[in-house]
Gaussian input, Z-matrix of N, CA and C with variables (Angstrom, degrees):
# hf/3-21g

backbone

0 1
 N
 C     1     B1
 C     2     B2     1     A1
 N     3     B3     2     A2     1     D1
 C     4     B4     3     A3     2     D2
 C     5     B5     4     A4     3     D3
 N     6     B6     5     A5     4     D4
 C     7     B7     6     A6     5     D5
 C     8     B8     7     A7     6     D6
 N     9     B9     8     A8     7     D7
 C    10    B10     9     A9     8     D8
 C    11    B11    10    A10     9     D9
 N    12    B12    11    A11    10    D10
 C    13    B13    12    A12    11    D11
 C    14    B14    13    A13    12    D12
 N    15    B15    14    A14    13    D13
 C    16    B16    15    A15    14    D14
 C    17    B17    16    A16    15    D15
 N    18    B18    17    A17    16    D16
 C    19    B19    18    A18    17    D17
 C    20    B20    19    A19    18    D18
 N    21    B21    20    A20    19    D19
 C    22    B22    21    A21    20    D20
 C    23    B23    22    A22    21    D21
 N    24    B24    23    A23    22    D22
 C    25    B25    24    A24    23    D23
 C    26    B26    25    A25    24    D24
 N    27    B27    26    A26    25    D25
 C    28    B28    27    A27    26    D26
 C    29    B29    28    A28    27    D27
 N    30    B30    29    A29    28    D28
 C    31    B31    30    A30    29    D29
 C    32    B32    31    A31    30    D30
 N    33    B33    32    A32    31    D31
 C    34    B34    33    A33    32    D32
 C    35    B35    34    A34    33    D33
 N    36    B36    35    A35    34    D34
 C    37    B37    36    A36    35    D35
 C    38    B38    37    A37    36    D36
 N    39    B39    38    A38    37    D37
 C    40    B40    39    A39    38    D38
 C    41    B41    40    A40    39    D39
 N    42    B42    41    A41    40    D40
 C    43    B43    42    A42    41    D41
 C    44    B44    43    A43    42    D42
 N    45    B45    44    A44    43    D43
 C    46    B46    45    A45    44    D44
 C    47    B47    46    A46    45    D45
 N    48    B48    47    A47    46    D46
 C    49    B49    48    A48    47    D47
 C    50    B50    49    A49    48    D48
 N    51    B51    50    A50    49    D49
 C    52    B52    51    A51    50    D50
 C    53    B53    52    A52    51    D51
 N    54    B54    53    A53    52    D52
 C    55    B55    54    A54    53    D53
 C    56    B56    55    A55    54    D54
 N    57    B57    56    A56    55    D55
 C    58    B58    57    A57    56    D56
 C    59    B59    58    A58    57    D57
 N    60    B60    59    A59    58    D58
 C    61    B61    60    A60    59    D59
 C    62    B62    61    A61    60    D60
 N    63    B63    62    A62    61    D61
 C    64    B64    63    A63    62    D62
 C    65    B65    64    A64    63    D63
 N    66    B66    65    A65    64    D64
 C    67    B67    66    A66    65    D65
 C    68    B68    67    A67    66    D66
 N    69    B69    68    A68    67    D67
 C    70    B70    69    A69    68    D68
 C    71    B71    70    A70    69    D69
 N    72    B72    71    A71    70    D70
 C    73    B73    72    A72    71    D71
 C    74    B74    73    A73    72    D72
 N    75    B75    74    A74    73    D73
 C    76    B76    75    A75    74    D74
 C    77    B77    76    A76    75    D75
 N    78    B78    77    A77    76    D76
 C    79    B79    78    A78    77    D77
 C    80    B80    79    A79    78    D78
 N    81    B81    80    A80    79    D79
 C    82    B82    81    A81    80    D80
 C    83    B83    82    A82    81    D81
 N    84    B84    83    A83    82    D82
 C    85    B85    84    A84    83    D83
 C    86    B86    85    A85    84    D84
 N    87    B87    86    A86    85    D85
 C    88    B88    87    A87    86    D86
 C    89    B89    88    A88    87    D87
 N    90    B90    89    A89    88    D88
 C    91    B91    90    A90    89    D89
 C    92    B92    91    A91    90    D90
 N    93    B93    92    A92    91    D91
 C    94    B94    93    A93    92    D92
 C    95    B95    94    A94    93    D93
 N    96    B96    95    A95    94    D94
 C    97    B97    96    A96    95    D95
 C    98    B98    97    A97    96    D96
 N    99    B99    98    A98    97    D97
 C   100   B100    99    A99    98    D98
 C   101   B101   100   A100    99    D99
 N   102   B102   101   A101   100   D100
 C   103   B103   102   A102   101   D101
 C   104   B104   103   A103   102   D102
 N   105   B105   104   A104   103   D103
 C   106   B106   105   A105   104   D104
 C   107   B107   106   A106   105   D105
 N   108   B108   107   A107   106   D106
 C   109   B109   108   A108   107   D107
 C   110   B110   109   A109   108   D108
 N   111   B111   110   A110   109   D109
 C   112   B112   111   A111   110   D110
 C   113   B113   112   A112   111   D111
 N   114   B114   113   A113   112   D112
 C   115   B115   114   A114   113   D113
 C   116   B116   115   A115   114   D114
 N   117   B117   116   A116   115   D115
 C   118   B118   117   A117   116   D116
 C   119   B119   118   A118   117   D117
 N   120   B120   119   A119   118   D118
 C   121   B121   120   A120   119   D119
 C   122   B122   121   A121   120   D120
 N   123   B123   122   A122   121   D121
 C   124   B124   123   A123   122   D122
 C   125   B125   124   A124   123   D123
 N   126   B126   125   A125   124   D124
 C   127   B127   126   A126   125   D125
 C   128   B128   127   A127   126   D126
 N   129   B129   128   A128   127   D127
 C   130   B130   129   A129   128   D128
 C   131   B131   130   A130   129   D129
 N   132   B132   131   A131   130   D130
 C   133   B133   132   A132   131   D131
 C   134   B134   133   A133   132   D132
 N   135   B135   134   A134   133   D133
 C   136   B136   135   A135   134   D134
 C   137   B137   136   A136   135   D135
 N   138   B138   137   A137   136   D136
 C   139   B139   138   A138   137   D137
 C   140   B140   139   A139   138   D138
 N   141   B141   140   A140   139   D139
 C   142   B142   141   A141   140   D140
 C   143   B143   142   A142   141   D141
 N   144   B144   143   A143   142   D142
 C   145   B145   144   A144   143   D143
 C   146   B146   145   A145   144   D144
 N   147   B147   146   A146   145   D145
 C   148   B148   147   A147   146   D146
 C   149   B149   148   A148   147   D147
 N   150   B150   149   A149   148   D148
 C   151   B151   150   A150   149   D149
 C   152   B152   151   A151   150   D150
 N   153   B153   152   A152   151   D151
 C   154   B154   153   A153   152   D152
 C   155   B155   154   A154   153   D153
 N   156   B156   155   A155   154   D154
 C   157   B157   156   A156   155   D155
 C   158   B158   157   A157   156   D156
 N   159   B159   158   A158   157   D157
 C   160   B160   159   A159   158   D158
 C   161   B161   160   A160   159   D159
 N   162   B162   161   A161   160   D160
 C   163   B163   162   A162   161   D161
 C   164   B164   163   A163   162   D162
 N   165   B165   164   A164   163   D163
 C   166   B166   165   A165   164   D164
 C   167   B167   166   A166   165   D165
 N   168   B168   167   A167   166   D166
 C   169   B169   168   A168   167   D167
 C   170   B170   169   A169   168   D168
 N   171   B171   170   A170   169   D169
 C   172   B172   171   A171   170   D170
 C   173   B173   172   A172   171   D171
 N   174   B174   173   A173   172   D172
 C   175   B175   174   A174   173   D173
 C   176   B176   175   A175   174   D174
 N   177   B177   176   A176   175   D175
 C   178   B178   177   A177   176   D176
 C   179   B179   178   A178   177   D177
 N   180   B180   179   A179   178   D178
 C   181   B181   180   A180   179   D179
 C   182   B182   181   A181   180   D180
 N   183   B183   182   A182   181   D181
 C   184   B184   183   A183   182   D182
 C   185   B185   184   A184   183   D183
 N   186   B186   185   A185   184   D184
 C   187   B187   186   A186   185   D185
 C   188   B188   187   A187   186   D186
 N   189   B189   188   A188   187   D187
 C   190   B190   189   A189   188   D188
 C   191   B191   190   A190   189   D189
 N   192   B192   191   A191   190   D190
 C   193   B193   192   A192   191   D191
 C   194   B194   193   A193   192   D192
 N   195   B195   194   A194   193   D193
 C   196   B196   195   A195   194   D194
 C   197   B197   196   A196   195   D195
 N   198   B198   197   A197   196   D196
 C   199   B199   198   A198   197   D197
 C   200   B200   199   A199   198   D198
 N   201   B201   200   A200   199   D199
 C   202   B202   201   A201   200   D200
 C   203   B203   202   A202   201   D201
 N   204   B204   203   A203   202   D202
 C   205   B205   204   A204   203   D203
 C   206   B206   205   A205   204   D204
 N   207   B207   206   A206   205   D205
 C   208   B208   207   A207   206   D206
 C   209   B209   208   A208   207   D207
 N   210   B210   209   A209   208   D208
 C   211   B211   210   A210   209   D209
 C   212   B212   211   A211   210   D210
 N   213   B213   212   A212   211   D211
 C   214   B214   213   A213   212   D212
 C   215   B215   214   A214   213   D213
 N   216   B216   215   A215   214   D214
 C   217   B217   216   A216   215   D215
 C   218   B218   217   A217   216   D216
 N   219   B219   218   A218   217   D217
 C   220   B220   219   A219   218   D218
 C   221   B221   220   A220   219   D219
 N   222   B222   221   A221   220   D220
 C   223   B223   222   A222   221   D221
 C   224   B224   223   A223   222   D222
 N   225   B225   224   A224   223   D223
 C   226   B226   225   A225   224   D224
 C   227   B227   226   A226   225   D225
 N   228   B228   227   A227   226   D226
 C   229   B229   228   A228   227   D227
 C   230   B230   229   A229   228   D228
 N   231   B231   230   A230   229   D229
 C   232   B232   231   A231   230   D230
 C   233   B233   232   A232   231   D231
 N   234   B234   233   A233   232   D232
 C   235   B235   234   A234   233   D233
 C   236   B236   235   A235   234   D234
 N   237   B237   236   A236   235   D235
 C   238   B238   237   A237   236   D236
 C   239   B239   238   A238   237   D237
 N   240   B240   239   A239   238   D238
 C   241   B241   240   A240   239   D239
 C   242   B242   241   A241   240   D240
 N   243   B243   242   A242   241   D241
 C   244   B244   243   A243   242   D242
 C   245   B245   244   A244   243   D243
 N   246   B246   245   A245   244   D244
 C   247   B247   246   A246   245   D245
 C   248   B248   247   A247   246   D246
 N   249   B249   248   A248   247   D247
 C   250   B250   249   A249   248   D248
 C   251   B251   250   A250   249   D249
 N   252   B252   251   A251   250   D250
 C   253   B253   252   A252   251   D251
 C   254   B254   253   A253   252   D252
 N   255   B255   254   A254   253   D253
 C   256   B256   255   A255   254   D254
 C   257   B257   256   A256   255   D255
 N   258   B258   257   A257   256   D256
 C   259   B259   258   A258   257   D257
 C   260   B260   259   A259   258   D258
 N   261   B261   260   A260   259   D259
 C   262   B262   261   A261   260   D260
 C   263   B263   262   A262   261   D261
 N   264   B264   263   A263   262   D262
 C   265   B265   264   A264   263   D263
 C   266   B266   265   A265   264   D264
 N   267   B267   266   A266   265   D265
 C   268   B268   267   A267   266   D266
 C   269   B269   268   A268   267   D267
 N   270   B270   269   A269   268   D268
 C   271   B271   270   A270   269   D269
 C   272   B272   271   A271   270   D270
 N   273   B273   272   A272   271   D271
 C   274   B274   273   A273   272   D272
 C   275   B275   274   A274   273   D273
 N   276   B276   275   A275   274   D274
 C   277   B277   276   A276   275   D275
 C   278   B278   277   A277   276   D276
 N   279   B279   278   A278   277   D277
 C   280   B280   279   A279   278   D278
 C   281   B281   280   A280   279   D279
 N   282   B282   281   A281   280   D280
 C   283   B283   282   A282   281   D281
 C   284   B284   283   A283   282   D282
 N   285   B285   284   A284   283   D283
 C   286   B286   285   A285   284   D284
 C   287   B287   286   A286   285   D285
 N   288   B288   287   A287   286   D286
 C   289   B289   288   A288   287   D287
 C   290   B290   289   A289   288   D288
 N   291   B291   290   A290   289   D289
 C   292   B292   291   A291   290   D290
 C   293   B293   292   A292   291   D291
 N   294   B294   293   A293   292   D292
 C   295   B295   294   A294   293   D293
 C   296   B296   295   A295   294   D294
 N   297   B297   296   A296   295   D295
 C   298   B298   297   A297   296   D296
 C   299   B299   298   A298   297   D297
 N   300   B300   299   A299   298   D298
 C   301   B301   300   A300   299   D299
 C   302   B302   301   A301   300   D300
 N   303   B303   302   A302   301   D301
 C   304   B304   303   A303   302   D302
 C   305   B305   304   A304   303   D303
 N   306   B306   305   A305   304   D304
 C   307   B307   306   A306   305   D305
 C   308   B308   307   A307   306   D306

   B1=1.5278
   B2=1.4402
   B3=1.2799
   B4=1.4958
   B5=1.4739
   B6=1.3173
   B7=1.4598
   B8=1.4140
   B9=1.3711
   B10=1.4091
   B11=1.5875
   B12=1.3089
   B13=1.4297
   B14=1.6117
   B15=1.2749
   B16=1.4950
   B17=1.5065
   B18=1.2993
   B19=1.4372
   B20=1.5903
   B21=1.3263
   B22=1.4238
   B23=1.4953
   B24=1.4021
   B25=1.4770
   B26=1.5492
   B27=1.3669
   B28=1.4752
   B29=1.6091
   B30=1.3560
   B31=1.4228
   B32=1.6027
   B33=1.3286
   B34=1.4739
   B35=1.4883
   B36=1.3395
   B37=1.3959
   B38=1.5713
   B39=1.2877
   B40=1.4918
   B41=1.4389
   B42=1.3812
   B43=1.4216
   B44=1.5894
   B45=1.4686
   B46=1.4891
   B47=1.6105
   B48=1.4204
   B49=1.3293
   B50=1.5421
   B51=1.3214
   B52=1.4330
   B53=1.4946
   B54=1.3429
   B55=1.4388
   B56=1.5771
   B57=1.2618
   B58=1.5358
   B59=1.5211
   B60=1.2987
   B61=1.3838
   B62=1.5894
   B63=1.2490
   B64=1.5428
   B65=1.5136
   B66=1.3906
   B67=1.5212
   B68=1.4649
   B69=1.3607
   B70=1.4250
   B71=1.5029
   B72=1.2980
   B73=1.5003
   B74=1.5369
   B75=1.2418
   B76=1.6134
   B77=1.4656
   B78=1.3197
   B79=1.5126
   B80=1.4538
   B81=1.3386
   B82=1.4555
   B83=1.4991
   B84=1.3199
   B85=1.4207
   B86=1.4653
   B87=1.4279
   B88=1.3383
   B89=1.6208
   B90=1.3317
   B91=1.4385
   B92=1.5313
   B93=1.3889
   B94=1.3512
   B95=1.5429
   B96=1.3164
   B97=1.4947
   B98=1.4774
   B99=1.3076
   B100=1.5396
   B101=1.4049
   B102=1.4306
   B103=1.4451
   B104=1.5156
   B105=1.3006
   B106=1.4374
   B107=1.4835
   B108=1.2966
   B109=1.4484
   B110=1.4505
   B111=1.3012
   B112=1.4335
   B113=1.4971
   B114=1.3714
   B115=1.4717
   B116=1.6440
   B117=1.3791
   B118=1.4787
   B119=1.5589
   B120=1.2558
   B121=1.5893
   B122=1.4412
   B123=1.3308
   B124=1.4695
   B125=1.5079
   B126=1.3198
   B127=1.4594
   B128=1.5634
   B129=1.3330
   B130=1.4890
   B131=1.5270
   B132=1.2437
   B133=1.4788
   B134=1.6037
   B135=1.3663
   B136=1.4384
   B137=1.5386
   B138=1.3513
   B139=1.3722
   B140=1.5185
   B141=1.3405
   B142=1.5336
   B143=1.4884
   B144=1.4005
   B145=1.2967
   B146=1.5244
   B147=1.4444
   B148=1.5006
   B149=1.4524
   B150=1.3178
   B151=1.4511
   B152=1.5676
   B153=1.3708
   B154=1.4235
   B155=1.5856
   B156=1.3692
   B157=1.4710
   B158=1.4031
   B159=1.3767
   B160=1.5454
   B161=1.5432
   B162=1.3743
   B163=1.3809
   B164=1.6124
   B165=1.2045
   B166=1.4404
   B167=1.5341
   B168=1.2688
   B169=1.4626
   B170=1.5961
   B171=1.3557
   B172=1.4140
   B173=1.5272
   B174=1.3037
   B175=1.4901
   B176=1.4857
   B177=1.3738
   B178=1.5010
   B179=1.5999
   B180=1.3231
   B181=1.4802
   B182=1.5510
   B183=1.3868
   B184=1.4491
   B185=1.5586
   B186=1.3403
   B187=1.4042
   B188=1.5724
   B189=1.3779
   B190=1.4483
   B191=1.5046
   B192=1.2930
   B193=1.5301
   B194=1.4849
   B195=1.4224
   B196=1.4642
   B197=1.5324
   B198=1.3379
   B199=1.5369
   B200=1.4511
   B201=1.3078
   B202=1.4358
   B203=1.5809
   B204=1.3507
   B205=1.4075
   B206=1.5006
   B207=1.4331
   B208=1.4602
   B209=1.5052
   B210=1.2855
   B211=1.4414
   B212=1.5653
   B213=1.3397
   B214=1.5926
   B215=1.5076
   B216=1.3487
   B217=1.4602
   B218=1.5194
   B219=1.3525
   B220=1.4635
   B221=1.6305
   B222=1.2070
   B223=1.5105
   B224=1.6240
   B225=1.2874
   B226=1.5023
   B227=1.4546
   B228=1.3648
   B229=1.5834
   B230=1.5593
   B231=1.2618
   B232=1.4235
   B233=1.3890
   B234=1.3865
   B235=1.5620
   B236=1.5542
   B237=1.2438
   B238=1.4386
   B239=1.4543
   B240=1.4081
   B241=1.4950
   B242=1.4264
   B243=1.2489
   B244=1.4485
   B245=1.5954
   B246=1.2522
   B247=1.4644
   B248=1.4941
   B249=1.2919
   B250=1.5139
   B251=1.5302
   B252=1.2936
   B253=1.5354
   B254=1.5279
   B255=1.3312
   B256=1.4649
   B257=1.5794
   B258=1.3117
   B259=1.4402
   B260=1.4595
   B261=1.3762
   B262=1.3806
   B263=1.5415
   B264=1.2453
   B265=1.5165
   B266=1.5050
   B267=1.3662
   B268=1.4879
   B269=1.5572
   B270=1.2447
   B271=1.5234
   B272=1.5612
   B273=1.2919
   B274=1.5010
   B275=1.4796
   B276=1.3219
   B277=1.4994
   B278=1.5712
   B279=1.3491
   B280=1.4564
   B281=1.6151
   B282=1.2258
   B283=1.4775
   B284=1.5056
   B285=1.3311
   B286=1.3694
   B287=1.5146
   B288=1.3659
   B289=1.3783
   B290=1.5702
   B291=1.2993
   B292=1.4576
   B293=1.5317
   B294=1.3225
   B295=1.4426
   B296=1.4673
   B297=1.3228
   B298=1.3675
   B299=1.3891
   B300=1.4161
   B301=1.3961
   B302=1.5087
   B303=1.2485
   B304=1.4426
   B305=1.6106
   B306=1.3553
   B307=1.4906
   B308=1.5898
   A1=106.67
   A2=115.22
   A3=127.88
   A4=110.03
   A5=121.83
   A6=128.94
   A7=115.69
   A8=118.66
   A9=122.20
   A10=110.44
   A11=118.07
   A12=123.05
   A13=112.11
   A14=114.63
   A15=117.42
   A16=110.04
   A17=117.81
   A18=124.23
   A19=108.73
   A20=121.76
   A21=122.58
   A22=105.50
   A23=110.70
   A24=115.73
   A25=108.61
   A26=121.52
   A27=120.78
   A28=102.36
   A29=112.52
   A30=123.70
   A31=107.36
   A32=114.55
   A33=120.08
   A34=108.59
   A35=116.45
   A36=122.76
   A37=106.64
   A38=119.34
   A39=126.17
   A40=111.32
   A41=112.19
   A42=122.77
   A43=107.28
   A44=112.88
   A45=113.91
   A46=105.68
   A47=110.74
   A48=123.54
   A49=107.36
   A50=117.41
   A51=121.58
   A52=112.79
   A53=119.69
   A54=124.50
   A55=110.64
   A56=116.48
   A57=119.28
   A58=108.39
   A59=113.49
   A60=117.62
   A61=112.93
   A62=119.72
   A63=127.59
   A64=111.47
   A65=116.48
   A66=117.52
   A67=114.04
   A68=119.43
   A69=115.70
   A70=108.91
   A71=120.39
   A72=123.68
   A73=111.86
   A74=115.39
   A75=122.30
   A76=109.67
   A77=121.19
   A78=121.36
   A79=107.56
   A80=121.20
   A81=120.57
   A82=111.60
   A83=118.48
   A84=121.24
   A85=117.71
   A86=115.74
   A87=123.82
   A88=113.60
   A89=117.11
   A90=120.49
   A91=106.49
   A92=115.27
   A93=122.85
   A94=118.55
   A95=113.80
   A96=116.38
   A97=114.69
   A98=115.09
   A99=123.15
   A100=119.27
   A101=115.97
   A102=120.51
   A103=108.65
   A104=121.17
   A105=116.18
   A106=113.37
   A107=123.13
   A108=124.29
   A109=110.00
   A110=120.69
   A111=123.45
   A112=110.57
   A113=117.63
   A114=121.24
   A115=106.87
   A116=115.41
   A117=116.99
   A118=111.16
   A119=117.43
   A120=114.41
   A121=116.37
   A122=115.11
   A123=115.40
   A124=115.01
   A125=116.95
   A126=124.20
   A127=110.68
   A128=116.26
   A129=120.14
   A130=109.75
   A131=114.94
   A132=118.10
   A133=112.71
   A134=116.01
   A135=123.83
   A136=109.15
   A137=115.17
   A138=121.69
   A139=114.03
   A140=112.39
   A141=122.32
   A142=115.88
   A143=117.38
   A144=126.06
   A145=118.85
   A146=112.95
   A147=116.82
   A148=111.00
   A149=123.65
   A150=122.89
   A151=108.79
   A152=114.54
   A153=116.49
   A154=109.87
   A155=114.40
   A156=116.97
   A157=114.17
   A158=113.90
   A159=117.49
   A160=107.77
   A161=121.50
   A162=124.55
   A163=107.68
   A164=115.59
   A165=119.37
   A166=114.12
   A167=119.39
   A168=121.37
   A169=106.22
   A170=117.81
   A171=115.56
   A172=108.88
   A173=118.37
   A174=124.82
   A175=105.87
   A176=115.38
   A177=119.58
   A178=107.73
   A179=119.20
   A180=124.92
   A181=110.64
   A182=119.10
   A183=126.00
   A184=107.08
   A185=118.51
   A186=117.66
   A187=111.28
   A188=118.40
   A189=121.59
   A190=113.93
   A191=118.31
   A192=116.08
   A193=116.26
   A194=117.36
   A195=115.29
   A196=111.85
   A197=117.99
   A198=118.90
   A199=111.01
   A200=118.81
   A201=121.11
   A202=111.05
   A203=111.84
   A204=112.90
   A205=116.23
   A206=116.71
   A207=120.79
   A208=108.16
   A209=117.00
   A210=120.29
   A211=113.28
   A212=112.87
   A213=117.50
   A214=108.43
   A215=115.33
   A216=117.09
   A217=114.94
   A218=116.76
   A219=124.85
   A220=106.17
   A221=112.84
   A222=124.71
   A223=100.84
   A224=118.59
   A225=123.03
   A226=112.83
   A227=116.05
   A228=117.34
   A229=110.67
   A230=119.65
   A231=115.40
   A232=119.74
   A233=115.80
   A234=123.63
   A235=107.23
   A236=115.95
   A237=121.21
   A238=112.14
   A239=115.68
   A240=119.52
   A241=107.83
   A242=122.06
   A243=129.52
   A244=106.26
   A245=113.42
   A246=118.01
   A247=110.73
   A248=115.72
   A249=113.89
   A250=111.85
   A251=114.16
   A252=125.30
   A253=100.82
   A254=114.41
   A255=119.13
   A256=111.91
   A257=115.50
   A258=119.68
   A259=111.68
   A260=119.12
   A261=119.93
   A262=110.64
   A263=117.86
   A264=121.38
   A265=108.75
   A266=114.26
   A267=117.77
   A268=112.34
   A269=111.98
   A270=118.18
   A271=113.82
   A272=118.83
   A273=118.26
   A274=109.21
   A275=114.06
   A276=120.80
   A277=107.83
   A278=113.47
   A279=121.32
   A280=108.03
   A281=115.82
   A282=120.78
   A283=118.67
   A284=115.32
   A285=119.15
   A286=112.55
   A287=117.39
   A288=117.73
   A289=112.16
   A290=120.28
   A291=120.99
   A292=109.52
   A293=114.61
   A294=118.06
   A295=115.05
   A296=125.84
   A297=128.52
   A298=119.62
   A299=119.84
   A300=120.78
   A301=113.14
   A302=119.76
   A303=120.06
   A304=111.77
   A305=114.66
   A306=116.04
   A307=106.79
   D1=151.44
   D2=173.80
   D3=-143.20
   D4=119.97
   D5=176.38
   D6=-97.16
   D7=113.59
   D8=-178.74
   D9=-66.36
   D10=159.16
   D11=-179.82
   D12=55.87
   D13=33.97
   D14=174.62
   D15=-130.92
   D16=179.45
   D17=-175.66
   D18=-84.57
   D19=14.68
   D20=-179.71
   D21=-71.52
   D22=135.00
   D23=176.36
   D24=-102.44
   D25=-16.07
   D26=-177.56
   D27=-150.86
   D28=176.72
   D29=175.51
   D30=-65.90
   D31=144.48
   D32=173.09
   D33=-115.03
   D34=146.07
   D35=178.52
   D36=-77.67
   D37=138.95
   D38=173.82
   D39=-133.41
   D40=138.35
   D41=-178.52
   D42=-95.18
   D43=85.86
   D44=-173.24
   D45=-88.88
   D46=122.29
   D47=178.31
   D48=-136.19
   D49=159.84
   D50=-179.17
   D51=-88.07
   D52=-14.15
   D53=179.06
   D54=-71.08
   D55=135.77
   D56=173.83
   D57=-77.07
   D58=131.04
   D59=175.72
   D60=-87.07
   D61=-13.78
   D62=-175.51
   D63=-102.54
   D64=10.63
   D65=-179.00
   D66=-75.28
   D67=143.54
   D68=-177.08
   D69=-71.93
   D70=165.87
   D71=-176.39
   D72=-58.99
   D73=-31.23
   D74=-178.72
   D75=-70.04
   D76=-16.66
   D77=177.28
   D78=-75.38
   D79=-32.78
   D80=-167.17
   D81=-56.75
   D82=128.09
   D83=174.75
   D84=82.18
   D85=4.91
   D86=-175.11
   D87=-70.82
   D88=-19.69
   D89=178.27
   D90=114.51
   D91=156.19
   D92=-177.76
   D93=49.80
   D94=47.23
   D95=-175.06
   D96=69.38
   D97=27.14
   D98=-171.58
   D99=68.62
   D100=10.90
   D101=179.10
   D102=-72.05
   D103=-27.15
   D104=-174.80
   D105=-66.38
   D106=-18.51
   D107=174.88
   D108=-60.50
   D109=-37.10
   D110=-174.26
   D111=-75.86
   D112=-37.54
   D113=174.40
   D114=-61.78
   D115=-52.14
   D116=178.52
   D117=-54.42
   D118=-48.74
   D119=-179.10
   D120=-64.82
   D121=-33.27
   D122=175.57
   D123=-68.32
   D124=-36.24
   D125=174.82
   D126=-70.61
   D127=-41.82
   D128=175.82
   D129=-59.48
   D130=-48.07
   D131=-175.47
   D132=-70.65
   D133=-23.73
   D134=174.84
   D135=-69.08
   D136=-44.69
   D137=-178.56
   D138=-69.88
   D139=-52.65
   D140=-179.36
   D141=-63.47
   D142=-44.92
   D143=-168.45
   D144=-111.21
   D145=-1.61
   D146=-179.63
   D147=74.71
   D148=12.62
   D149=-175.76
   D150=-79.83
   D151=143.56
   D152=177.09
   D153=-66.14
   D154=153.04
   D155=168.47
   D156=-84.01
   D157=140.22
   D158=-176.20
   D159=-60.60
   D160=-28.73
   D161=-175.27
   D162=-128.65
   D163=96.74
   D164=174.89
   D165=-81.47
   D166=-177.91
   D167=-172.53
   D168=-70.88
   D169=-28.82
   D170=-174.92
   D171=-79.48
   D172=-41.81
   D173=173.37
   D174=-52.33
   D175=-51.14
   D176=-173.15
   D177=-57.77
   D178=-46.24
   D179=178.24
   D180=-62.63
   D181=-40.12
   D182=176.06
   D183=-50.10
   D184=-40.17
   D185=-171.97
   D186=-99.02
   D187=-22.22
   D188=177.55
   D189=-85.34
   D190=-43.58
   D191=-174.91
   D192=-62.95
   D193=-37.32
   D194=177.89
   D195=-63.40
   D196=-35.78
   D197=177.90
   D198=-66.18
   D199=-42.05
   D200=178.53
   D201=-61.44
   D202=-48.18
   D203=-179.62
   D204=-67.42
   D205=-23.99
   D206=172.58
   D207=-66.97
   D208=-43.49
   D209=175.84
   D210=-57.15
   D211=-50.00
   D212=171.91
   D213=-48.81
   D214=-56.87
   D215=-176.76
   D216=-51.14
   D217=-44.09
   D218=179.45
   D219=-56.55
   D220=-53.22
   D221=-171.76
   D222=-57.29
   D223=-41.65
   D224=-173.66
   D225=-94.37
   D226=26.50
   D227=174.37
   D228=72.89
   D229=26.54
   D230=176.98
   D231=84.86
   D232=17.82
   D233=179.91
   D234=-65.20
   D235=140.62
   D236=175.80
   D237=-70.03
   D238=135.20
   D239=-174.63
   D240=-121.38
   D241=150.30
   D242=171.07
   D243=-85.43
   D244=142.30
   D245=171.54
   D246=-110.33
   D247=115.88
   D248=-170.86
   D249=-76.76
   D250=158.68
   D251=179.07
   D252=-99.03
   D253=118.65
   D254=-176.28
   D255=-86.86
   D256=-9.02
   D257=-176.49
   D258=-70.14
   D259=143.29
   D260=-179.10
   D261=-71.39
   D262=159.59
   D263=-175.39
   D264=-157.13
   D265=-166.14
   D266=-176.56
   D267=-65.96
   D268=-31.02
   D269=-178.56
   D270=-92.79
   D271=-8.75
   D272=-176.30
   D273=-145.34
   D274=130.79
   D275=179.14
   D276=-76.46
   D277=157.47
   D278=171.52
   D279=-53.06
   D280=135.16
   D281=179.97
   D282=91.54
   D283=-15.89
   D284=178.71
   D285=-87.28
   D286=140.42
   D287=-178.27
   D288=-73.59
   D289=143.82
   D290=177.11
   D291=-64.11
   D292=148.22
   D293=174.15
   D294=-65.92
   D295=-20.18
   D296=178.01
   D297=-80.44
   D298=-2.01
   D299=-174.81
   D300=-64.98
   D301=-30.43
   D302=-176.36
   D303=-87.23
   D304=-5.08
   D305=-177.85
   D306=-78.50

């Protein structure tokens, strides 16, 4: 590794691994490279302390729906696809599917 704009005079060896070295002991073996620990603790804190979740269902759909629609577009030869907004609004109650899902 070499970092620009630093006092490094030469390349430095780096042990690149996907495991976190700063994870708490409770994270070990929690699943998905110990990442499930963080999902669990965020959910626990939201329930116990009334804290908002960093990724609610709408933010999850904001990142998931475009990826699904991109796949659909590829399958259909690059056809343009609408990405629905799953948030409730004046024309749609919470829990109802957007009209544009089938587009």
